[in-house]
C-alpha positions in Angstrom: 107.3 105.7 96.8 109.6 105.9 99.8 107.7 104.4 102.7 108.6 105.7 106.1 109.1 102.2 107.5 112.7 102.8 108.8 113.9 106.3 109.2 117.5 107.2 109.7 119.1 110.1 111.4 120.2 112.5 108.7 123.9 112.7 107.9 123.6 116.5 107.8 125.0 118.1 111.0 122.6 121.1 110.8 119.5 118.9 110.5 120.8 116.7 113.4 121.2 119.8 115.5 117.8 121.1 114.7 116.2 117.8 115.5 118.0 117.4 118.8 117.6 120.9 120.1 114.2 122.1 119.0 111.3 120.6 121.0 108.1 119.6 119.1 106.3 122.8 120.0 109.2 124.7 118.4 108.2 123.3 115.0 104.7 124.6 115.4 106.0 128.0 116.2 108.7 128.0 113.5 106.4 127.1 110.6 104.4 130.4 110.5 107.6 132.4 110.9 109.3 130.5 108.0 106.1 130.8 105.9 106.2 134.6 106.4 109.9 134.8 105.6 109.2 132.8 102.4 106.4 135.1 101.4 108.6 138.2 101.9 111.8 136.9 100.4 112.1 137.7 96.6 112.3 134.6 94.4 115.7 135.5 93.0 117.1 135.0 96.6 114.7 132.3 97.8 115.0 129.9 94.8 118.8 129.6 94.8 118.8 129.3 98.5 116.1 126.5 98.3 118.2 124.6 95.8 121.3 124.9 98.0 119.4 124.0 101.2 117.5 121.0 99.7 120.6 119.5 98.2 122.8 120.0 101.3 120.1 118.5 103.5 120.0 115.4 101.3 116.5 115.8 100.0 117.5 115.4 96.3 120.5 114.2 94.4 119.4 114.4 90.8 118.7 117.7 88.9 115.4 119.4 89.6 113.9 122.4 88.0 113.3 125.9 89.5 109.6 125.3 89.5 110.0 122.1 91.4 112.2 123.9 93.9 109.6 126.7 94.2 106.8 124.2 94.8 108.7 122.0 97.2 110.6 124.5 99.3 109.1 127.9 98.8 105.4 127.1 98.7 105.2 125.7 102.3 107.4 126.1 105.3 107.7 122.4 105.9 108.4 121.5 102.3 105.1 119.9 101.8 104.7 117.8 104.9 102.4 118.4 107.8 103.5 119.5 111.2 102.2 116.1 112.6 104.3 114.2 110.0 107.3 116.4 110.7 107.1 115.7 114.4 106.5 112.0 113.7 109.6 111.9 111.5 111.7 113.7 114.2 110.5 111.4 116.9 111.1 108.2 114.9 114.5 109.5 113.7 115.6 110.3 117.2 114.5 106.8 118.4 116.6 105.1 115.7 113.7 105.1 113.3 112.2 101.7 114.0 108.5 101.0 113.7 106.7 97.8 114.1 103.6 96.5 112.3 101.9 93.3 111.5 103.1 92.5 108.0 100.5 89.8 107.5 97.7 92.4 107.6 99.1 94.1 104.5 97.4 92.1 101.8 97.5 94.4 98.8 100.2 94.2 96.1 103.2 96.1 97.2 105.8 97.9 95.1 108.6 99.7 97.0 110.9 102.2 95.5 113.6 103.9 97.6 116.7 106.0 96.8 120.2 104.8 97.7 121.2 108.2 98.9 117.9 109.0 100.7 118.8 110.9 103.9 115.4 110.2 105.5 114.5 106.6 104.7 116.9 103.7 105.5 116.7 101.6 102.3 118.6 98.6 103.7 116.4 98.2 106.8 113.3 98.9 104.7 114.2 96.1 102.2 114.8 93.6 105.0 111.4 94.5 106.6 109.3 94.3 103.5 110.6 91.0 102.4 108.0 89.5 104.7 105.0 91.1 103.1 102.6 88.6 101.7 102.2 90.2 98.3 105.5 92.0 97.7 105.7 92.4 93.9 108.8 94.6 93.6 111.5 96.3 95.6 113.8 98.8 93.8 116.6 100.9 95.2 117.4 103.7 92.7 121.1 104.5 92.6 122.0 108.1 93.5 118.4 109.1 94.3 117.6 111.2 97.4 114.3 111.5 99.2 112.4 113.7 96.8 114.0 112.6 93.5 111.2 110.2 92.7 108.8 113.1 92.3 110.9 116.2 91.4 113.9 114.9 89.4 113.9 115.4 85.7 115.3 111.9 85.4 112.4 110.2 87.0 110.2 110.5 84.0 112.6 108.5 81.8 114.1 106.2 84.5 111.1 105.2 86.6 107.6 106.4 85.7 107.2 104.0 82.7 108.3 101.0 84.8 106.1 102.0 87.7 103.1 102.5 85.4 103.6 99.1 83.7 103.8 97.4 87.1 100.6 99.0 88.2 98.8 98.1 85.0 99.8 94.5 85.5 98.0 94.5 88.9 94.7 95.5 87.2 94.8 92.6 84.8 
């Protein structure tokens, strides 16, 4: 739902520091250590911490449940992304987040949903880039949504999923 077409440097000072100071190899070393700490930390400590950390890092802005928090934060050290994707994100973000691609080669129907408060994806730059796609069907910037709200927020079911489902069904007709 949130394409990594234009990444932005996070507003969060802690995340900026980590991205600037830890070399790529550091992430590969840190993930197993974080995974071990997550396995050893009791849920009554880990889950409140994960809610606090994810909100303060700008990952979500709408209410999410404890189970979502457990799955997103506590289940994997990288919050569900691969090491390669994390390094790609860090490198893009540190280089101002711009990527280039041949938009004419994207011939499928395209629906783009981004959050207005996403601390990872630059919604404004993404919108300007995808306007050139040959079969752009819909662009939507959801107010007050962070990076993971589309999947984990309680509000997504009533606010977005029906609309997205209807749009996808129309493509099949």
